[in-house]
FIVEX-18840 format. One line per field, with one value per residue (C-alpha): residue in three letters; x, y, z negated. Coordinates in steps of 0.2 Angstrom, whole numbers, always signed. Layout:
N
rest: c(Ala,...)
xx: c(X,...)
yy: c(Y,...)
zz: c(Z,...)
! end
This chain:
460
rest: c(Unk,Unk,Unk,Unk,Unk,Unk,Unk,Unk,Unk,Unk,Unk,Unk,Unk,Unk,Unk,Unk,Unk,Unk,Unk,Unk,Unk,Unk,Unk,Unk,Unk,Unk,Unk,Unk,Unk,Unk,Unk,Unk,Unk,Unk,Unk,Unk,Unk,Unk,Unk,Unk,Unk,Unk,Unk,Unk,Unk,Unk,Unk,Unk,Unk,Unk,Unk,Unk,Unk,Unk,Unk,Unk,Unk,Unk,Unk,Unk,Unk,Unk,Unk,Unk,Unk,Unk,Unk,Unk,Unk,Unk,Unk,Unk,Unk,Unk,Unk,Unk,Unk,Unk,Unk,Unk,Unk,Unk,Unk,Unk,Unk,Unk,Unk,Unk,Unk,Unk,Unk,Unk,Unk,Unk,Unk,Unk,Unk,Unk,Unk,Unk,Unk,Unk,Unk,Unk,Unk,Unk,Unk,Unk,Unk,Unk,Unk,Unk,Unk,Unk,Unk,Unk,Unk,Unk,Unk,Unk,Unk,Unk,Unk,Unk,Unk,Unk,Unk,Unk,Unk,Unk,Unk,Unk,Unk,Unk,Unk,Unk,Unk,Unk,Unk,Unk,Unk,Unk,Unk,Unk,Unk,Unk,Unk,Unk,Unk,Unk,Unk,Unk,Unk,Unk,Unk,Unk,Unk,Unk,Unk,Unk,Unk,Unk,Unk,Unk,Unk,Unk,Unk,Unk,Unk,Unk,Unk,Unk,Unk,Unk,Unk,Unk,Unk,Unk,Unk,Unk,Unk,Unk,Unk,Unk,Unk,Unk,Unk,Unk,Unk,Unk,Unk,Unk,Unk,Unk,Unk,Unk,Unk,Unk,Unk,Unk,Unk,Unk,Unk,Unk,Unk,Unk,Unk,Unk,Unk,Unk,Unk,Unk,Unk,Unk,Unk,Unk,Unk,Unk,Unk,Unk,Unk,Unk,Unk,Unk,Unk,Unk,Unk,Unk,Unk,Unk,Unk,Unk,Unk,Unk,Unk,Unk,Unk,Unk,Unk,Unk,Unk,Unk,Unk,Unk,Unk,Unk,Unk,Unk,Unk,Unk,Unk,Unk,Unk,Unk,Unk,Unk,Unk,Unk,Unk,Unk,Unk,Unk,Unk,Unk,Unk,Unk,Unk,Unk,Unk,Unk,Unk,Unk,Unk,Unk,Unk,Unk,Unk,Unk,Unk,Unk,Unk,Unk,Unk,Unk,Unk,Unk,Unk,Unk,Unk,Unk,Unk,Unk,Unk,Unk,Unk,Unk,Unk,Unk,Unk,Unk,Unk,Unk,Unk,Unk,Unk,Unk,Unk,Unk,Unk,Unk,Unk,Unk,Unk,Unk,Unk,Unk,Unk,Unk,Unk,Unk,Unk,Unk,Unk,Unk,Unk,Unk,Unk,Unk,Unk,Unk,Unk,Unk,Unk,Unk,Unk,Unk,Unk,Unk,Unk,Unk,Unk,Unk,Unk,Unk,Unk,Unk,Unk,Unk,Unk,Unk,Unk,Unk,Unk,Unk,Unk,Unk,Unk,Unk,Unk,Unk,Unk,Unk,Unk,Unk,Unk,Unk,Unk,Unk,Unk,Unk,Unk,Unk,Unk,Unk,Unk,Unk,Unk,Unk,Unk,Unk,Unk,Unk,Unk,Unk,Unk,Unk,Unk,Unk,Unk,Unk,Unk,Unk,Unk,Unk,Unk,Unk,Unk,Unk,Unk,Unk,Unk,Unk,Unk,Unk,Unk,Unk,Unk,Unk,Unk,Unk,Unk,Unk,Unk,Unk,Unk,Unk,Unk,Unk,Unk,Unk,Unk,Unk,Unk,Unk,Unk,Unk,Unk,Unk,Unk,Unk,Unk,Unk,Unk,Unk,Unk,Unk,Unk,Unk,Unk,Unk,Unk,Unk,Unk,Unk,Unk,Unk,Unk,Unk,Unk,Unk,Unk,Unk,Unk,Unk,Unk,Unk,Unk,Unk,Unk,Unk)
xx: c(+510,+498,+491,+486,+481,+470,+464,+459,+448,+440,+436,+430,+416,+412,+421,+428,+445,+460,+477,+492,+509,+524,+536,+533,+535,+523,+530,+539,+555,+547,+549,+558,+571,+582,+599,+607,+592,+593,+578,+581,+570,+575,+568,+565,+577,+562,+542,+540,+525,+527,+510,+517,+506,+502,+496,+483,+470,+475,+492,+495,+499,+485,+473,+479,+477,+459,+457,+463,+456,+473,+476,+492,+496,+499,+511,+523,+532,+548,+555,+573,+586,+594,+598,+609,+613,+631,+640,+658,+661,+641,+630,+611,+604,+585,+574,+555,+553,+552,+558,+573,+577,+572,+585,+598,+593,+594,+611,+619,+612,+608,+605,+593,+582,+568,+570,+567,+551,+546,+550,+540,+525,+526,+523,+509,+500,+506,+493,+504,+491,+480,+478,+481,+497,+509,+525,+539,+559,+564,+580,+576,+564,+576,+589,+575,+572,+588,+605,+615,+613,+621,+606,+593,+607,+606,+587,+586,+599,+584,+569,+577,+585,+567,+557,+565,+563,+571,+590,+597,+580,+564,+546,+540,+526,+533,+547,+533,+525,+543,+548,+532,+533,+553,+555,+536,+534,+548,+556,+550,+552,+542,+548,+547,+551,+541,+531,+522,+514,+512,+507,+492,+485,+489,+479,+465,+465,+463,+450,+438,+442,+451,+462,+481,+490,+508,+524,+513,+516,+508,+512,+500,+484,+472,+464,+449,+439,+450,+446,+457,+447,+460,+476,+485,+498,+515,+505,+493,+479,+467,+458,+444,+439,+429,+443,+462,+472,+493,+505,+520,+523,+519,+530,+529,+510,+511,+522,+510,+495,+492,+486,+496,+489,+507,+523,+534,+543,+561,+556,+545,+560,+567,+587,+590,+596,+605,+618,+613,+625,+619,+632,+628,+640,+644,+638,+625,+631,+634,+649,+658,+652,+636,+619,+612,+597,+603,+615,+612,+628,+637,+656,+654,+643,+634,+622,+624,+608,+611,+614,+633,+647,+654,+644,+643,+646,+650,+652,+636,+623,+613,+618,+606,+607,+591,+595,+597,+578,+570,+565,+569,+574,+589,+597,+597,+603,+620,+621,+615,+617,+622,+615,+625,+615,+624,+618,+621,+621,+608,+617,+635,+626,+615,+629,+640,+643,+640,+658,+661,+646,+650,+668,+661,+647,+663,+673,+658,+655,+673,+672,+654,+661,+677,+667,+652,+666,+671,+655,+652,+658,+675,+671,+682,+681,+692,+688,+699,+690,+673,+677,+683,+667,+655,+646,+638,+636,+622,+622,+608,+611,+600,+598,+590,+578,+573,+570,+558,+549,+551,+555,+564,+583,+580,+573,+573,+557,+551,+546,+549,+531,+518,+499,+491,+474,+479,+472,+481,+477,+464,+448,+446,+464,+471,+490,+495,+510,+526,+520,+505,+516,+514,+530,+535,+528,+514,+512,+510,+497,+488,+491,+480,+467,+466,+465,+452,+440,+441,+441,+431,+421,+416,+423,+421)
yy: c(+463,+476,+481,+463,+460,+475,+469,+453,+459,+469,+458,+446,+458,+462,+476,+480,+482,+485,+483,+494,+488,+497,+481,+464,+454,+456,+460,+476,+473,+456,+449,+435,+435,+423,+421,+406,+396,+400,+409,+422,+430,+448,+455,+437,+436,+428,+428,+435,+431,+414,+407,+403,+391,+405,+418,+404,+412,+430,+427,+443,+428,+418,+434,+437,+420,+421,+438,+432,+414,+405,+390,+392,+376,+380,+393,+376,+386,+380,+388,+396,+384,+398,+416,+428,+447,+450,+466,+463,+450,+450,+437,+434,+419,+418,+404,+403,+400,+416,+408,+403,+422,+427,+416,+422,+441,+434,+426,+439,+453,+448,+465,+467,+453,+466,+479,+468,+462,+478,+482,+468,+477,+492,+484,+473,+489,+500,+499,+499,+496,+512,+523,+536,+529,+544,+544,+540,+536,+518,+525,+536,+524,+511,+522,+524,+506,+499,+503,+493,+504,+490,+477,+492,+496,+476,+476,+489,+480,+466,+477,+493,+481,+472,+490,+505,+521,+531,+533,+527,+524,+517,+523,+513,+507,+500,+492,+485,+474,+468,+463,+453,+446,+442,+435,+432,+423,+420,+419,+406,+404,+397,+380,+388,+405,+422,+412,+403,+419,+428,+414,+413,+431,+431,+415,+422,+438,+432,+418,+434,+442,+455,+466,+466,+478,+474,+484,+500,+514,+528,+546,+557,+557,+571,+578,+591,+599,+587,+572,+562,+561,+551,+541,+544,+530,+532,+528,+541,+528,+535,+527,+532,+525,+530,+523,+523,+514,+519,+509,+516,+527,+543,+555,+548,+548,+566,+569,+563,+574,+587,+597,+598,+604,+605,+600,+586,+591,+586,+577,+566,+557,+542,+539,+524,+510,+494,+486,+465,+452,+434,+420,+402,+391,+371,+361,+363,+377,+365,+359,+376,+373,+388,+382,+398,+405,+425,+434,+452,+462,+477,+482,+493,+495,+509,+502,+512,+512,+527,+532,+530,+542,+531,+520,+506,+503,+485,+490,+484,+472,+455,+440,+426,+408,+403,+383,+383,+385,+368,+364,+345,+346,+357,+341,+335,+350,+351,+372,+385,+404,+417,+432,+450,+465,+482,+500,+510,+527,+529,+546,+538,+523,+534,+547,+531,+527,+509,+504,+512,+504,+487,+490,+500,+483,+470,+480,+480,+462,+457,+469,+464,+445,+447,+456,+441,+429,+436,+435,+418,+402,+398,+380,+375,+389,+405,+418,+409,+391,+402,+410,+393,+386,+402,+397,+413,+429,+444,+460,+474,+492,+507,+512,+492,+498,+514,+505,+491,+501,+519,+524,+541,+538,+520,+520,+503,+506,+523,+539,+541,+550,+535,+538,+523,+524,+526,+542,+555,+573,+567,+562,+545,+543,+530,+524,+506,+497,+503,+522,+515,+509,+490,+481,+466,+454,+448,+468,+470,+460,+468,+485,+483,+472,+485,+501,+489,+485,+502,+514,+506,+491,+498,+516,+525)
zz: c(-355,-361,-344,-339,-357,-354,-336,-344,-356,-348,-334,-347,-351,-335,-329,-312,-315,-303,-307,-302,-304,-296,-293,-285,-301,-316,-335,-334,-343,-351,-332,-324,-308,-299,-297,-286,-288,-308,-316,-331,-341,-346,-360,-369,-384,-393,-397,-413,-426,-423,-434,-454,-462,-475,-460,-454,-440,-445,-436,-423,-409,-414,-413,-397,-389,-396,-389,-370,-372,-371,-379,-390,-387,-370,-372,-377,-392,-400,-416,-421,-428,-437,-437,-445,-450,-450,-457,-459,-471,-478,-470,-472,-462,-461,-449,-449,-469,-478,-494,-485,-481,-498,-506,-496,-500,-519,-517,-507,-518,-535,-543,-530,-534,-544,-532,-518,-524,-528,-508,-501,-512,-506,-489,-493,-499,-485,-469,-456,-443,-447,-431,-445,-454,-459,-449,-462,-462,-465,-468,-482,-489,-489,-497,-513,-513,-518,-527,-515,-497,-487,-490,-482,-467,-464,-464,-452,-440,-432,-434,-425,-411,-409,-408,-414,-400,-413,-415,-431,-441,-437,-442,-458,-450,-436,-448,-459,-444,-439,-455,-455,-437,-439,-457,-465,-450,-438,-421,-406,-387,-374,-367,-349,-355,-352,-337,-349,-354,-339,-328,-339,-339,-320,-316,-326,-318,-300,-306,-311,-296,-303,-288,-291,-279,-279,-276,-276,-287,-295,-288,-298,-309,-302,-315,-318,-332,-343,-334,-325,-306,-296,-293,-278,-275,-264,-248,-251,-255,-267,-282,-292,-311,-325,-336,-333,-345,-342,-348,-340,-356,-363,-357,-340,-339,-341,-329,-317,-321,-309,-322,-339,-353,-362,-354,-361,-377,-379,-395,-385,-375,-379,-379,-386,-371,-371,-358,-358,-351,-349,-346,-341,-344,-344,-358,-375,-387,-401,-389,-393,-412,-410,-418,-423,-411,-414,-423,-426,-429,-435,-438,-452,-469,-460,-445,-430,-418,-406,-390,-387,-380,-368,-356,-372,-390,-394,-412,-414,-404,-404,-398,-393,-389,-379,-378,-399,-400,-406,-388,-387,-368,-375,-382,-364,-355,-345,-344,-357,-358,-371,-371,-377,-381,-384,-384,-369,-362,-348,-340,-339,-329,-318,-313,-306,-288,-283,-282,-299,-306,-302,-309,-326,-328,-324,-337,-350,-349,-354,-368,-375,-372,-383,-397,-396,-398,-413,-421,-415,-427,-421,-414,-402,-389,-385,-371,-359,-362,-361,-346,-338,-342,-337,-321,-318,-327,-323,-332,-333,-337,-343,-325,-322,-338,-329,-311,-319,-332,-326,-344,-343,-349,-346,-363,-369,-382,-374,-383,-402,-401,-403,-398,-412,-407,-386,-385,-371,-367,-355,-361,-350,-348,-363,-366,-371,-373,-382,-383,-392,-405,-402,-401,-393,-382,-396,-397,-382,-378,-393,-389,-371,-381,-395,-381,-370,-385,-395,-380,-368,-373,-389,-392,-408)
! end
């Protein structure tokens, strides 16, 4: 997303742009694939930053659409119905009305009302989008902000799952951006999935004559006197450019350099990864008593967001039911999807031979479904009933994430170390995307735009 957005922004201003894509489809982890005639979105649980009436033209999503000249209406976004954060027997519901979320906070934590208002003001006063923003621990700030630790733990859950590269914490700038994106603005989904965003980007690039080389990976970036001088591809083709924007990650970009100033440090390596299983089942979600869109859950009062010791950990995770977005077409569907996401251990998955890998996926699918059914409303369906209704299952693991994002350790959100300015150790080589600190689909687009604007079109 960030690379396509940067390329489009540069092409709009007459720059000669070449897009190099390792895979045969665009989008990285925000892409799509087909199984048995059905198309699946890979990373799309939700498009955050759905424009609220109060955000007006300042909405990040509207800003991205304006910069890329994509009509907002063409995305055909439909809002969530209602979502939930559940920790044991405590539940906070939210939808795209911030007042509803506030009432949920005040009803569940009445003694925290004044402290929560102070916390909202603290976020309002914090310049989360500054490239010089300090790196602060959100977990520490939340512990100081509230007398009841559970409130802070519950707020950490959705924000971490939607954007933290750190284990068991999230930097306060990212937390503030995601809190605004999820709760103040809201969640939505394009009627036609991620292709509703990818297709316009690709179409505009093609119309502007931007050349895209697909299924062609970068092997190394040659440098001389602190500048990137040449890109060498896996097939030994070479390219030169005045500027290079890399979206494969901070550590991964540094490893491509032929002359590294410093070797990658251990603290730059991201470790948090996930396994996700998607079940296609007969009927509508409401047939089974399910009317919520996204459920973030945790089995304990302390939120765990870390690399598990085993292949996966089902005690914390995310459940998403895409057909519960308020798309009118969903009222007539004859099959729906249940997406379950849990923390996973890249090393365990990467070490498995193919037969063991397939068997472990099947085992995890069973465990993940059992846990998800505990957090879904009882409705009319139990594990055996759901299995009987299931038409197709597909699962991706940390190994899949490594394949399609190139992130070391299959790290979902890349490195915990971010380059907010987009700068690297090489003066004409810039970073965009996850390791720039812009999170989510909207953030990825804005990150690419920011690098194109600030580093190339109008450099400081």
